[in-house]
C-alpha atoms as one frame of an Amber mdcrd trajectory, in Angstrom:
protein
  99.622  86.290 107.115  97.421  86.426 104.063  97.187  82.960 102.450  95.441
  84.385  99.389  98.180  86.959  98.829 100.890  84.293  99.330  99.218  82.097
  96.718  99.110  85.021  94.276 102.816  85.722  94.864 103.586  82.045  94.324
 101.724  82.177  91.022 103.720  85.253  89.987 106.980  83.474  90.859 105.978
  80.449  88.823 105.193  82.697  85.876 108.683  84.217  86.133 110.377  80.812
  86.353 108.490  79.576  83.289 109.401  82.689  81.323 113.027  82.612  82.442
 113.544  79.080  81.118 112.064  79.770  77.681 114.417  79.785  74.672 116.056
  83.124  73.920 114.015  85.412  71.668 111.178  87.932  71.626 108.543  85.461
  72.920 110.702  84.965  76.025 111.175  88.721  76.410 107.445  89.322  76.187
 106.806  86.539  78.719 109.276  88.190  81.108 107.420  91.495  80.681 104.160
  89.759  81.635 105.885  88.215  84.651 107.141  91.652  85.679 103.624  93.093
  85.518 102.344  90.160  87.582 105.015  90.837  90.218 104.051  94.515  90.353
 100.380  93.630  90.665 101.014  91.761  93.945 103.682  94.264  95.112 106.402
  91.575  95.087 109.421  93.894  94.882 112.216  91.246  94.965 110.449  89.336
  92.173 110.008  92.581  90.249 113.751  93.165  90.515 114.494  89.626  89.266
 112.150  90.158  86.308 113.743  93.486  85.346 117.307  92.190  85.616 116.283
  89.276  83.372 114.645  91.741  80.951 117.813  93.837  80.778 119.861  90.772
  79.943 117.267  89.594  77.431 117.344  92.971  75.673 121.140  92.763  75.497
 121.016  89.261  73.997 118.498  90.482  71.419 120.697  93.472  70.584 117.745
  95.715  71.497 119.147  98.450  73.702 115.878 100.346  73.281 114.083  97.582
  75.201 116.605  97.913  78.011 115.722 101.456  79.050 112.395 100.848  80.796
 113.517  97.951  83.053 116.747  99.817  83.787 114.885 102.934  84.904 112.539
 100.763  86.999 115.553  99.203  88.753 116.909 102.651  89.567 113.641 103.564
  91.260 113.477 100.188  93.047 117.018 100.630  94.360 116.055 103.968  95.916
 112.941 102.423  97.412 114.609  99.355  98.965 118.236  98.399  98.116 117.787
  95.085  99.962 115.372  93.915  97.233 118.470  93.192  95.110 120.561  90.124
  95.890 124.314  90.285  95.255 124.100  88.915  91.725 121.263  91.260  90.763
 123.131  94.262  92.162 126.238  93.257  90.203 124.101  92.885  87.073 122.525
  96.313  87.571 125.941  97.927  88.037 127.143  96.181  84.874 124.076  97.272
  82.877 125.081 100.918  83.318 127.768 100.304  80.673 125.217  98.835  78.286
 123.015 101.896  78.600 125.879 104.155  77.481 126.394 101.969  74.397 122.659
 101.920  73.687 122.272 105.701  73.896 125.304 106.260  71.709 123.946 103.851
  69.059 120.637 105.736  68.641 120.533 109.310  67.255 117.265 109.979  69.065
 119.221 110.582  72.271 121.092 113.864  72.602 124.754 114.310  73.405 123.707
 116.017  76.613 121.746 112.929  77.678 124.655 110.659  76.816 127.194 112.859
  78.585 124.966 113.064  81.649 124.689 109.300  81.812 128.447 108.841  81.414
 128.860 111.197  84.380 126.314 109.096  86.292 128.293 105.972  85.404 131.518
 107.579  86.663 129.875 108.741  89.869 128.385 105.333  90.619 131.557 103.377
  89.926 133.645 105.812  91.957 131.211 105.626  94.880 131.244 101.817  94.805
 135.034 101.630  94.555 135.172 100.157  91.070 138.000 100.706  88.575 137.387
 103.709  86.325 138.648 101.817  83.273 135.127 101.289  81.820 134.422 105.020
  82.267 137.552 106.007  80.353 136.558 103.500  77.671 133.067 104.997  77.410
 134.466 108.532  77.106 136.992 107.425  74.480 134.187 105.766  72.516 132.043
 108.904  72.715 134.922 111.131  71.621 135.746 108.850  68.692 132.080 108.781
  67.691 131.797 112.560  67.437 135.263 112.978  65.904 136.929 114.795  68.824
 140.450 113.484  68.230 142.095 115.355  71.076 139.615 114.125  73.691 139.763
 110.659  72.165 143.545 110.442  72.565 143.319 111.665  76.162 140.645 109.181
  77.262 142.154 106.324  75.284 145.510 106.844  76.999 143.758 106.664  80.370
 141.844 103.587  79.246 145.100 101.842  78.379 146.799 102.892  81.597 144.045
 102.038  84.083 143.885  98.583  85.660 140.885  96.356  85.118 138.278  95.943
  87.843 135.072  94.054  88.663 133.074  96.150  86.182 135.596  95.829  83.361
 134.720  93.573  80.478 136.535  90.251  80.388 140.230  90.567  79.722 139.824
  89.445  76.110 137.093  92.022  75.399 139.204  94.800  76.921 142.113  93.730
  74.736 139.792  93.719  71.706 138.655  97.276  72.413 142.216  98.475  72.956
 143.404  96.802  69.752 140.526  98.430  67.857 141.542 101.867  69.127 145.152
 101.255  68.042 144.062 100.124  64.566 141.885 103.209  64.137 145.063 105.234
  64.720 146.967 103.215  62.116 149.110 101.506  64.749 148.657  98.023  63.282
 151.808  96.361  64.575 151.112  97.614  68.092 147.569  96.313  67.917 148.748
  92.837  66.914 151.484  92.785  69.566 149.000  93.943  72.204 146.281  91.430
  71.373 147.725  88.242  69.915 148.794  86.769  73.275 145.137  86.727  74.313
 144.180  84.370  71.491 145.872  81.441  73.218 143.597  81.785  76.245 140.100
  80.415  76.685 138.153  83.120  78.509 134.734  81.488  78.247 133.381  84.761
  76.854 130.571  84.413  74.312 132.084  87.074  72.030 135.623  85.679  72.003
 137.858  84.808  70.226 135.798  86.085  67.285 135.957  89.653  68.605 139.756
  89.870  68.712 140.154  87.935  65.463 137.711  90.194  63.607 139.440  93.290
  64.964 142.919  92.071  64.020 142.046  90.869  60.495 142.526  94.272  58.779
 145.717  94.800  60.777 147.128  91.520  59.460 146.213  92.580  55.911 147.827
  95.993  56.362 151.012  94.350  57.646 151.078  91.931  54.692 150.531  88.892
  56.941 147.938  87.409  54.622 148.024  83.870  56.013 147.231  85.220  59.476
 144.493  87.409  58.007 142.978  84.340  56.355 143.127  82.283  59.529 141.642
  85.091  61.638 138.760  85.648  59.221 138.004  81.951  58.767 137.782  81.214
  62.495 135.855  84.388  63.361 133.496  84.072  60.395 132.457  80.602  61.502
 131.586  81.935  64.957 129.572  84.955  63.759 127.883  83.743  60.568 124.829
  82.323  62.366 124.460  85.232  64.819 121.357  86.930  63.439 121.572  90.071
  65.587 125.173  90.477  66.781 127.957  92.714  65.581 131.105  91.939  63.587
 129.129  91.018  60.457 129.913  94.252  58.615 133.651  93.804  59.225 133.558
  90.438  57.477 131.507  91.819  54.590 134.150  94.523  54.100 136.959  91.965
  54.306 135.323  89.705  51.722 134.614  92.645  49.422 138.176  93.947  49.443
 140.250  90.759  49.671 139.068  88.973  46.549 136.451  86.855  48.329 133.261
  88.396  46.983 131.482  85.051  46.500 132.001  84.212  50.157 130.761  87.670
  51.134 127.632  87.215  49.032 126.919  83.905  50.736 127.259  85.608  54.128
 125.085  88.530  53.042 122.303  86.251  51.795 122.063  84.714  55.277 121.546
  88.163  56.827 119.256  89.990  54.426 116.730  90.381  57.254 119.012  93.149
  58.519 118.150  95.334  55.535 114.869  96.285  57.221 115.154  94.741  60.686
 118.482  95.631  62.307 118.426  95.907  66.075 119.644  99.521  66.343 120.294
 102.478  64.043 124.046 102.083  64.520 124.027  98.410  63.528 121.698  99.135
  60.609 124.139 101.779  59.381 127.236  99.605  59.726 125.547  96.653  58.040
 124.238  98.794  55.188 127.660 100.327  54.537 129.478  96.987  54.562 126.830
  95.291  52.411 126.781  98.177  49.911 130.560  97.960  49.560 130.293  94.236
  48.876 127.521  94.752  46.326 129.716  97.247  44.462 131.795  94.186  43.470
 128.766  92.089  42.413 127.102  91.846  39.006 124.284  94.371  39.190 121.781
  91.906  37.716 122.278  89.284  40.430 119.130  88.895  42.536 118.738  88.885
  46.325 115.568  87.916  48.171 114.981  90.541  50.863 112.435  89.869  53.654
 110.258  92.556  55.204 107.339  92.020  57.581 106.864  88.422  56.473 107.034
  89.191  52.750 110.090  88.537  50.584 110.917  90.618  47.526 113.520  89.866
  44.833 115.856  92.843  44.424 118.702  93.175  41.954 122.166  93.836  43.333
 122.442  97.301  41.791 119.114  98.400  43.286 119.888  96.860  46.676 123.268
  98.555  46.727 121.640 101.937  46.065 119.081 101.331  48.851 121.766 100.358
  51.334 124.023 103.292  50.474 121.090 105.635  50.956 120.218 103.936  54.259
 123.784 104.082  55.590 124.292 107.721  54.630 120.846 108.694  55.909 121.447
 107.227  59.367 124.946 108.762  59.416 123.423 112.166  58.699 121.055 111.747
  61.659 123.999 110.969  63.932 125.899 113.981  62.599 122.928 116.305  63.226
 122.875 115.080  66.814 126.626 115.375  67.234 127.158 118.665  65.414 129.996
 117.146  63.347 130.409 115.206  60.115 132.483 112.404  61.690 129.977 109.565
  61.209 129.219 110.451  57.582 132.934 110.626  56.828 133.438 107.148  58.274
 130.529 105.718  56.274 131.770 107.302  53.048 135.214 105.949  53.793 133.739
 102.456  54.142 131.803 102.807  50.893 134.991 103.845  49.092 137.272 101.209
  50.643 139.750 100.050  47.984 140.751  96.459  47.396 143.648  95.099  49.404
 146.073  92.392  48.437 144.051  89.245  47.656 143.728  86.905  50.645 143.324
  83.288  49.480 140.988  81.469  51.841 140.746  77.843  52.892 138.757  76.865
  49.814 140.222  78.417  46.633 137.826  79.926  44.141 140.084  79.825  41.081
 143.115  77.895  39.991 146.466  79.679  40.140 147.852  80.713  36.795 150.642
  78.387  35.699 154.118  79.909  35.495 155.143  80.999  32.043 157.493  78.593
  30.347 159.992  79.349  27.617 159.068  76.016  26.070 155.343  76.771  25.964
 153.753  76.732  22.528 153.470  80.220  21.021 149.996  81.651  20.447 148.244
  80.439  17.312 148.711  83.006  14.552 146.096  83.816  11.965 146.879  81.537
   9.027 145.394  79.601   6.169 142.586  77.481   7.690 143.668  74.472   5.678
 147.173  74.749   7.090 145.820  75.165  10.651 143.600  72.102  10.275 146.480
  69.997   8.937 148.772  71.160  11.770 146.074  70.203  14.256 145.666  66.700
  12.835 149.432  66.200  12.647 149.842  67.285  16.278 147.327  64.728  17.485
 148.873  61.998  15.339 152.303  62.774  16.858 150.799  62.508  20.368 151.184
  66.245  21.037 147.641  66.539  22.296 148.166  69.856  24.106 149.314  71.496
  20.871 146.518  69.747  19.035 143.949  71.072  21.491 145.280  74.621  21.190
 144.992  74.433  17.435 141.575  72.750  17.516 140.221  75.482  19.795 141.455
  78.096  17.335 139.508  76.601  14.431 136.066  78.190  13.935 133.134  75.730
  14.090 131.886  76.694  10.608 135.159  75.842   8.873 133.902  72.879   6.781
 133.199  74.749   3.502 136.781  76.078   3.451 138.464  72.665   3.799 138.953
  69.722   1.450 136.322  67.102   2.270 138.722  64.531   3.714 140.363  67.127
   5.941 136.975  68.496   7.027 135.913  64.949   7.938 139.104  64.482  10.001
 138.449  67.748  11.863 134.855  66.668  12.561 136.016  63.264  13.803 138.614
  64.824  16.088 136.060  67.315  17.498 133.749  64.409  18.321 136.492  62.370
  20.040 137.605  65.369  22.118 134.011  65.969  23.247 133.575  62.294  24.149
 133.377  62.736  27.925 131.822  66.184  28.167 128.690  65.848  26.021 125.828
  63.336  25.798 127.157  60.064  24.435 124.447  59.654  21.811 125.280  63.048
  20.299 129.005  62.330  20.225 128.564  58.886  18.662 126.244  60.314  16.016
 128.758  63.038  15.112 131.637  60.581  15.071 129.671  58.125  12.931 128.857
  60.868  10.425 132.517  61.917  10.254 133.652  58.309   9.748 131.121  57.898
   6.932 132.534  61.019   5.282 136.057  59.564   5.509 134.854  56.334   3.902
 133.160  58.292   1.138 136.465  60.032   0.464 138.207  56.670   0.226 140.064
  57.184   3.555 139.252  53.701   4.828 142.324  53.394   7.079 141.667  56.745
   8.782 137.993  55.832   9.165 139.008  52.594  10.886 141.260  54.466  13.332
 138.392  56.702  14.428 136.002  53.763  14.709 138.549  52.161  17.059 138.874
  55.363  19.064 135.111  55.632  19.307 134.846  52.082  20.699 135.783  53.469
  24.126 132.523  55.455  24.133 130.405  52.310  23.819 129.389  49.864  26.523
 131.999  47.334  27.667 130.953  44.339  25.546 129.905  46.414  22.543 133.104
  48.444  22.721 135.353  45.382  22.860 133.503  43.798  19.928 133.848  46.993
  17.888 137.566  47.261  18.723 138.157  43.610  17.665 136.436  44.330  14.367
 138.669  47.350  13.842 141.754  45.251  14.621 140.690  42.604  12.121 140.159
  45.247   9.432 143.552  46.819  10.190 145.309  43.474   9.928 143.543  42.794
   6.637 144.156  46.097   4.883 145.498  48.724   7.279 148.728  50.649   7.592
 151.302  49.669  10.246 150.248  52.761  12.267 146.627  51.579  12.379 147.581
  47.991  13.162 149.550  49.216  16.201 146.892  51.714  17.267 144.004  49.219
  17.136 145.947  46.725  19.290 146.698  49.381  21.886 143.098  50.574  21.981
 141.722  47.034  22.301 144.276  46.231  25.041 143.115  49.297  26.984 139.449
  48.309  26.690 140.160  44.740  27.806 142.231  45.959  30.750 139.408  48.235
  31.949 137.012  45.288  32.289 139.622  42.704  33.243 140.049  41.179  36.685
 143.791  40.760  36.099 143.585  37.070  35.221 143.676  37.416  31.425 147.030
  37.887  29.733 145.488  39.133  26.477 146.031  42.877  27.195 149.759  42.279
  27.768 150.020  40.103  24.671 148.321  42.770  22.541 150.620  45.473  23.946
 153.676  43.319  23.230 152.446  42.688  19.664 151.868  46.420  19.236 155.404
  47.160  20.407 156.886  44.686  17.936 154.851  46.103  15.051 155.711  49.683
  16.022 159.415  48.918  16.093 159.112  47.443  12.602 156.833  49.944  10.855
 155.445  52.746  13.095 158.362  54.179  15.131 156.280  57.171  16.261 154.165
  54.732  18.338 157.025  52.834  20.000 157.051  54.930  23.154 153.281  54.687
  23.454 153.390  50.902  23.065 156.137  50.632  25.695 154.109  52.756  28.098
 151.015  50.611  27.541 153.069  47.474  28.075 154.363  48.907  31.356 150.762
  49.579  32.372 149.808  45.949  31.814 152.897  44.752  33.706 151.906  46.923
  36.649 148.345  45.623  36.533 149.619  42.068  37.001 151.841  43.051  39.934
 155.165  43.162  38.089 155.971  46.577  39.530 159.756  46.462  39.178 159.582
  45.714  35.453 156.824  48.285  34.950 158.730  51.028  36.782 161.953  50.333
  34.874 160.081  50.429  31.564 158.174  53.624  32.218 161.209  55.384  33.676
 163.159  54.553  30.514 160.297  55.871  28.376 160.396  59.211  30.190 164.144
  59.528  29.667 163.541  59.424  25.926 161.661  62.781  25.782 158.358  61.287
  24.567 155.389  63.128  23.108 152.968  64.908  25.421 150.468  62.056  25.193
 153.016  59.402  26.149 154.582  61.641  28.779 151.125  62.117  30.337 150.448
  58.368  30.510 153.980  57.593  31.696 153.970  60.137  34.526 150.538  58.980
  35.638 151.683  55.357  35.708 154.942  56.153  37.500 153.021  58.153  40.110
 150.673  55.236  40.732 153.514  52.709  41.019 155.480  54.877  43.456 152.353
  55.511  45.501 151.446  51.836  45.775 154.977  51.143  46.950 154.806  53.899
  49.580 157.702  55.666  47.904 157.692  59.376  48.784 159.389  60.071  45.455
 155.765  60.085  44.302 155.511  63.621  45.691 158.092  64.898  43.213 156.514
  62.874  40.388 153.125  64.341  41.225 154.542  67.847  41.115 156.151  67.161
  37.734 152.907  65.659  36.427 150.798  68.641  37.461 153.409  71.152  36.337
 153.734  69.557  32.914 150.008  69.635  32.161 148.785  72.898  33.654 148.966
  74.788  30.355 146.986  74.803  28.223 144.328  73.849  30.720 141.851  71.089
  30.067 140.588  67.741  31.339 144.196  66.526  31.412 144.944  69.221  34.027
 142.109  67.922  36.184 143.361  64.349  35.788 146.905  65.300  36.835 145.567
  66.970  39.988 143.183  64.054  40.565 146.045  61.554  40.552 148.226  63.725
  42.787 145.411  64.043  45.343 144.966  60.255  45.391 148.716  59.803  45.842
 148.996  62.297  48.697 146.041  60.685  50.465 147.360  57.152  50.103 150.792
  58.203  51.372 149.135  59.936  54.354 150.906  63.227  53.597 147.890  65.556
  53.463 149.098  67.833  56.277 152.460  68.327  54.545 150.907  69.220  51.189
 148.010  71.561  51.938 149.027  73.962  49.164 148.938  71.210  46.523 145.523
  70.056  47.732 144.197  73.629  47.617 145.463  73.873  44.027 143.559  70.668
  43.246 140.320  72.162  44.555 140.822  75.225  42.373 141.681  73.137  39.306
 138.649  70.939  39.891 136.428  74.012  39.864 137.939  75.301  36.641 138.550
  72.287  34.435 137.362  69.249  36.374 134.074  67.707  37.395 132.212  67.994
  40.711 133.736  64.703  41.869 137.175  66.284  41.613 136.210  69.212  43.822
 134.501  67.039  46.421 137.371  64.539  46.636 140.045  67.223  46.740 138.110
  69.012  49.496 137.897  65.751  51.428 141.655  65.212  51.168 142.380  68.846
  52.060 140.144  68.545  55.120 142.119  65.469  56.123 145.280  67.563  56.018
 143.740  70.268  58.174 142.551  67.652  60.654 146.019  66.145  60.934 147.342
  69.653  61.582 144.717  70.224  64.305 142.998  72.970  62.267 139.395  71.903
  62.769 137.684  75.104  61.644 139.473  75.027  58.297 138.585  71.352  57.921
 134.923  72.156  58.494 135.011  75.012  55.965 136.488  72.773  53.283 134.036
  69.950  53.933 131.114  72.379  53.789 132.320  73.394  50.345 132.318  69.716
  49.380 128.734  69.450  50.651 127.741  72.413  48.477 129.236  70.688  45.446
 127.518  67.434  46.338 124.199  69.205  46.701 124.239  70.860  43.298 125.766
  68.238  41.008 125.811  64.540  40.329 128.645  63.141  42.433 129.815  59.573
  42.939 127.886  58.256  46.001 131.118  56.739  47.279 132.384  60.309  47.748
 129.220  61.645  49.388 129.083  59.467  52.494 132.692  60.100  53.606 132.231
  63.864  53.220 129.114  64.008  55.418 130.629  61.541  57.903 133.853  63.485
  58.289 132.006  66.805  58.496 129.773  65.352  61.199 132.873  64.348  63.171
 134.438  67.787  62.769 131.247  69.629  63.749 131.037  67.462  66.865 134.621
  68.405  67.687 133.699  72.087  67.278 130.650  71.638  69.555 128.333  72.295
  66.607 126.279  69.345  67.712 123.089  70.035  65.766 125.053  70.380  62.535
 126.964  67.216  63.427 123.703  65.315  63.898 122.355  66.538  60.567 125.427
  65.491  58.590 125.764  62.134  60.306 122.107  61.313  59.728 122.545  62.260
  56.066 125.540  59.935  55.832 123.635  57.140  57.569 120.747  57.444  55.144
 123.111  56.966  52.212 124.899  53.851  53.521 123.333  50.720  51.988 121.986
  48.102  54.444 124.477  45.577  53.092 127.430  47.641  54.368 127.236  46.973
  58.126 130.799  48.138  58.771 130.141  51.636  57.455 126.746  51.819  59.149
 128.329  50.876  62.464 130.973  53.583  62.128 128.404  56.279  61.406 126.021
  55.088  64.131 128.741  55.134  66.793 129.625  58.761  66.107 125.960  59.759
  65.720 125.154  58.149  69.065 127.788  60.254  70.786 126.320  63.403  69.247
 122.767  62.459  70.244 123.981  61.908  73.784 125.443  65.408  73.878 122.137
  66.739  72.561 120.478  65.188  75.630 118.581  62.611  73.608 119.624  59.557
  75.651 117.175  56.982  74.320 117.986  57.802  70.703 121.683  57.679  71.575
 121.333  54.257  73.201 119.388  52.969  70.199 122.093  54.225  67.821 124.810
  52.568  69.908 122.871  49.297  69.824 122.493  49.594  66.061 126.242  50.104
  65.795 126.836  47.037  67.966 124.683  44.930  65.642 126.685  46.140  62.657
 130.005  45.410  64.338 128.856  41.891  65.158 127.927  41.282  61.498 131.555
  41.882  60.529 132.947  40.004  63.575 134.356  43.138  65.254 133.402  41.946
  68.722 135.506  44.424  70.679 133.820  47.312  68.849 130.402  45.705  69.365
 130.937  45.261  73.100 132.187  48.850  73.357 129.089  50.176  71.603 126.841
  48.182  73.951 128.676  49.546  76.994 128.150  53.082  75.652 124.470  52.281
  75.053 124.105  51.215  78.682 125.836  54.375  79.875 123.596  56.544  77.701
 120.260  55.177  78.981 118.499  57.449  81.495 118.534  56.526  85.205 114.935
  55.353  85.196 115.731  52.595  82.705 117.903  50.566  85.073 116.490  47.217
  83.916 117.168  48.000  80.273 120.656  49.166  81.174 121.374  45.908  83.005
 120.167  43.877  80.027 122.415  45.784  77.638 125.377  45.267  79.977 124.658
  41.534  80.006 124.737  41.518  76.187 128.074  43.338  76.242 129.473  40.922
  78.818 128.468  37.954  76.668 130.750  39.248  73.896 133.844  39.615  76.093
 135.178  36.060  75.534 135.354  36.876  71.807 137.456  40.021  72.380 141.006
  38.908  71.604 142.960  41.967  72.782 143.573  41.576  76.544 143.788  45.289
  77.289 140.556  46.001  75.424 138.812  43.159  77.239 140.057  44.444  80.613
 138.884  47.964  79.857 135.415  46.770  78.818 135.120  44.562  81.907 136.012
  47.539  84.074 133.441  49.753  82.361 130.732  47.131  82.862 131.580  46.811
  86.567 131.636  50.596  87.002 128.201  51.028  85.426 126.796  48.177  87.506
 128.147  49.871  90.624 126.248  53.005  89.630 123.042  51.016  89.068 123.337
  49.327  92.482 123.941  52.702  94.092 120.840  54.116  92.410 118.728  51.223
  93.666 120.067  51.507  97.220 122.011  48.218  97.198 125.156  49.880  98.518
 126.936  46.626  99.411 126.765  45.487  95.783 127.699  49.001  94.664 130.882
  48.938  96.774 131.742  45.445  95.522 131.353  46.257  91.799 133.093  49.603
  92.244 136.031  47.733  93.793 136.187  45.388  90.808 136.273  48.352  88.434
 138.949  50.089  90.522 141.206  47.035  90.549 140.955  46.746  86.761 141.594
  50.486  86.333 144.792  49.993  88.339 145.824  47.191  85.991 145.231  49.502
  83.057 147.331  52.252  84.635 144.487  54.778  84.352 145.193  56.883  87.461
 142.511  59.506  86.867 139.731  56.942  86.453 141.041  54.983  89.422 140.952
  58.127  91.581 137.365  58.750  90.475 136.356  55.192  91.384 138.016  55.303
  94.815 136.292  58.623  95.522 132.963  57.207  94.403 133.527  54.163  96.608
 134.018  56.518  99.536 130.695  58.170  98.674 128.954  54.759  98.608 130.406
  53.940 102.060 129.251  57.266 103.401 125.740  56.637 102.099 125.859  53.176
 103.710 126.542  54.720 107.127 130.252  53.828 107.302 131.991  57.215 107.608
 135.222  55.753 109.012 135.885  53.612 105.963 134.622  56.419 103.750 137.307
  58.657 105.267 139.951  55.967 104.699 138.942  55.608 101.036 138.895  59.387
 100.517 142.420  59.579 101.922 143.471  56.738  99.613 142.052  58.731  96.714
 144.207  61.632  97.905 147.345  59.513  97.489 146.431  58.874  93.844 146.037
  62.545  92.909 148.595  63.926  90.454 149.266  67.289  88.852 146.991  66.219
  85.975 143.972  65.330  88.128 140.939  67.394  86.966 139.672  70.084  89.337
 136.204  68.510  89.414 137.694  65.320  90.815 139.735  67.269  93.362 136.527
  68.950  94.519 134.643  65.652  94.747 137.420  64.111  96.836 137.522  67.130
  99.153 133.735  67.084  99.588 133.597  63.376 100.464 136.465  63.699 102.927
 134.976  66.767 104.602 131.554  65.112 104.887 133.089  61.928 106.334 134.992
  63.973 108.931 131.926  66.003 109.903 129.810  62.843 110.229 132.371  61.528
 112.711 132.498  64.919 114.496 136.155  65.279 113.539 137.703  68.709 112.887
 138.049  69.754 109.256 139.916  73.043 109.397 143.268  71.545 110.314 143.173
  68.396 108.188 146.334  68.432 106.003 144.810  66.610 103.024 141.716  68.774
 103.040 143.871  71.914 103.215 146.030  70.668 100.312 142.989  69.916  98.163
 141.424  73.282  98.932 144.679  75.029  98.112 144.784  73.319  94.696 141.191
  74.333  94.053 141.813  77.967  95.041 144.981  78.349  92.968
């Protein structure tokens, strides 16, 4: 023995272990290379093998097949020197890596066809000698034939690939299906590809490249078959799984899909996240595919749009047109190198085909980018014809006075802004006043008030005092609450003193609306004013009767007189009112039906949106806004996804950011109720983008981040979940303990999954404090129990203290089942703590308490776990006989739904108890039954 040499070998092994456990990336790869050299320096062949196998896998994970060649060749030499230096797993890995080498050689034009063909023959010889299935060999030959454009050889090898059974060296079943589906699609056999592959999507293979591989492959087949909803779903799910993969494949397929399916903006967003690939792709083949897909996308982008392209640590802004030209040149240049190697033009033809890919049928995605065009209606106003500007201006004013605001808006938009000199002064002043009122909520208030004031002054100068008073009253809504009410009262007084009946009615209605906005429902003045307005309208302004009735119905509804309000507004709608009254009446009816839980609100919402979708304007956004609120309150989001998608699109076009964010939130709720978590996440991320770029009501921001955090946690995107939940928490005011507790509970669970136990426990304790502030003692005790469970083993004293705090709250938990469950959890955790400290008697006692309570709760799986754990405690206490008895009792509790992990634990405890007592294990019926379940 040579102690010095042994110490050196130990040091080399430690270096390998340290390198192996580094995070994936080039620093880890370089550390593994150093470990390999250290192993060679001390002639430690088994360690050298371990290093090279790790290097091969590292190169694969990095997408760097070029880095794979040296360790692979070294392993070949090592195998000839001493095959026993490889353990079973390393030998399996080396056999598997032969397939990767074929792919790597094929993806790099520096290697000749002769070299590739020779290695494929070597692969076939090795697999045949070792008794493996030849399916991977047929797949490699089909891939090579397709690459060089040899259609006859491709069909021959592909047929064999389909016909040959899988074996130990075959890719996972899902990956094989993906490859086979891809071959079928390349032959135009789309329906066959879908039929062959779709069954695999329901299975969880555990493969890192699935299901995104199959979904990406099938997306163009779905489009070709006209199954656009399935194409959307396939792209959305796969895109989410590949968008953050900085080196992997599939990206170019999604760029092509976005470019050709009407989703260019989404494609641009994806491209921006992968611009490093312009100069730093992992292989020539991937660089070519990326460049072709990105160039196709950029052909649909405004040439002046800028992209920031990184290269060697420096970023350079490049316009889309220039970047497209660079990428086309790159793709075609690499294709030409492949063709020179292959002696064909197959690769260049494929790249040119990609660059010339035509648009397909549009595929609407989860988050719409534009509102659907409204259906044409025979009743729609005809286009505005060129006419005398004076006549157009008068028609516009008349339309607004009649309440036909949609017609009025169409006419107002047709009037040029510099029309004043062509109009009589009083008419010009009316047009200016109307422009200001229309702009009231879309421009700075000071500007609007100044314009309106100037127009009113012009009306006064023309002697149009009554008209001036009307516009002053309308402008009162743009002022602050007190100032606006005071101004409206002044207008009412002036109207009563010297105004027309129309103005006397209008000023009462406007003042009633202002009072209702700031009213707590106790004052009857708004209703009185509306009733007065109705009486005056019936006597002298019949054109305002319907409006007064609608306003009166609104005030009735505000005071809880829903039956009277609904009857009134329904009768108004029967009378074919003006657009303005119809708008207010439908909105009110929708609200009343929604508050009552009447699903007739769905039809009312559809009528409301349909009636005010053309011409489009703020009224369109409001109709969608009210329908979204109705659908949410009725809890019907999952049944009305299409309507909620329309609301998102309308919010983008004619609404405000709040509309988009709230519609996205409701749409996500529908997807969640339908179990479509990826779509929910996509929609909520769109809401986050809106929130991040515009001023949005804070009350909408917190729910979006909170819900997105929950969804990301469900999708195992734990780091994203933490980020969104912490954002939500930071926005919840300290004086809202209920909301803080909700966020903290979910955040704690995420932190626990991120292996941050102390932070998780602290968050749970913070949640418990919040729950106690609002007297939710069951929730508080539950959070404290979770805090105790989250604390690391070495903090037993802290865990016990937290459990004591939870136990102190139990008398205040009113629900018996909840209290029983919490008591059981506390006992179970205490049993664990006693077991950790070696007090096995106390562990068995507390475990028994928990088991008895679990039985009361009817939780068979948990009870089985506790009985099995009790058996383990007895075994540790030196009581194998009772441990055996408890293990057998656990066996009687096992059902068809018992998890495999629990079956294995029960079998292990029973077998150990039998062995400790020197009893036979091979013939034990329970042990055999458990093993059979585990093997099946």
